[in-house]
C-alpha positions as CSV (number, residue, x, y, z in Angstrom):
1,M,10.1,-17.6,62.0
2,Q,13.8,-18.5,63.8
3,L,14.8,-16.4,60.1
4,I,13.1,-13.7,60.5
5,N,14.0,-13.6,64.5
6,L,17.1,-13.7,63.2
7,L,17.3,-11.4,60.7
8,V,15.6,-8.6,63.3
9,L,18.3,-8.9,65.8
10,L,21.5,-8.9,63.4
11,P,21.2,-5.4,63.4
12,A,21.8,-5.5,67.3
13,L,24.5,-7.7,67.4
14,V,26.8,-6.5,64.6
15,S,26.2,-3.2,66.5
16,A,27.3,-4.8,69.8
17,A,30.2,-6.3,67.6
18,H,31.3,-2.8,66.9
19,G,31.3,-1.6,70.3
20,D,29.8,1.6,71.3
21,P,30.6,4.6,67.9
22,R,33.6,7.0,69.3
23,R,35.0,9.8,67.7
24,M,38.5,9.9,65.9
25,S,40.5,12.9,64.8
26,Y,42.8,13.0,62.3
27,S,45.7,15.8,62.2
28,G,49.2,15.4,60.4
29,S,51.0,16.8,56.9
30,C,51.6,16.0,53.5
31,I,55.1,13.7,53.7
32,I,57.8,16.7,52.8
33,A,60.8,15.6,50.8
34,K,64.5,16.1,51.9
35,D,64.4,19.3,49.0
36,G,61.6,20.6,51.2
37,T,59.1,19.7,48.7
38,W,55.9,17.3,48.3
39,S,53.7,15.4,46.2
40,P,51.6,17.4,44.1
41,K,48.5,15.0,44.4
42,C,48.2,16.1,48.4
43,T,45.4,19.1,47.9
44,T,42.8,19.9,50.0
45,A,40.8,17.4,47.9
46,Y,42.9,14.8,47.8
47,V,42.9,14.4,51.9
48,E,39.2,15.2,51.9
49,A,38.6,12.0,49.6
50,A,41.2,9.8,50.8
51,L,40.2,10.1,54.5
52,G,36.7,10.6,53.7
53,S,36.6,7.0,52.0
54,Q,38.3,5.3,54.8
55,C,36.2,6.8,57.5
56,K,33.1,6.1,56.1
57,E,34.6,2.6,56.1
58,L,34.8,2.9,60.1
59,G,31.2,3.9,59.8
60,G,31.4,7.5,60.5
61,A,31.5,11.0,58.9
62,L,34.2,13.4,58.1
63,S,34.0,17.2,59.2
64,N,36.5,20.0,58.7
65,I,37.4,20.8,62.4
66,N,40.0,23.1,61.3
67,F,39.0,25.5,58.2
68,Q,42.2,26.3,57.4
69,T,43.3,23.4,56.5
70,S,46.4,23.2,54.1
71,V,48.9,21.9,53.2
72,T,50.7,21.5,55.6
73,Q,48.2,21.1,58.7
74,I,45.9,18.5,58.1
75,N,42.6,18.6,60.7
76,Y,39.6,16.5,60.5
77,R,36.9,14.4,62.8
78,C,35.6,11.6,61.9
79,N,32.3,11.0,64.0
80,C,30.8,8.2,64.9
81,V,33.6,5.1,64.2
82,H,32.8,2.2,65.2
83,G,33.6,1.9,69.3
84,N,36.1,-1.3,68.6
85,T,38.1,1.0,66.3
86,K,42.2,1.4,67.8
87,D,44.0,4.7,66.9
88,F,46.5,4.2,63.9
89,T,48.2,6.4,61.5
90,Y,47.4,6.7,58.3
91,N,50.1,7.1,55.4
92,D,49.4,7.0,51.6
93,G,52.7,7.6,50.8
94,V,51.3,11.7,50.0
95,F,50.4,12.1,53.6
96,E,50.5,11.1,57.3
97,A,48.0,11.8,59.5
98,K,47.4,10.1,62.7
99,A,44.2,8.9,63.5
100,V,43.1,8.8,67.5
101,I,40.1,7.6,69.1
102,G,38.7,10.1,71.3
103,D,34.8,10.5,73.1
104,K,31.6,8.4,72.4
105,C,29.2,9.5,70.0
């Protein structure tokens, strides 16, 4: 009986530990070298895959908020990340994006 109660309460406890889900925005660009070039890996598909994976790990779902996203301007939203997520900068050596936490979902 106690095991069943624990299994029923576990999702609520995990949710409470993460806080209220929040929207998070990513804004950035490909890392541009001193000679004005950037990595050929820095494509829209690469950026979406990298941010999408990270967004999913944070409990959210990625959406493109600027349909003119290019290698020089990255604008995405990660909807409903864990509420305990803080602002940070994502930099994988190919592109950099500031992640800023916003309103509740």
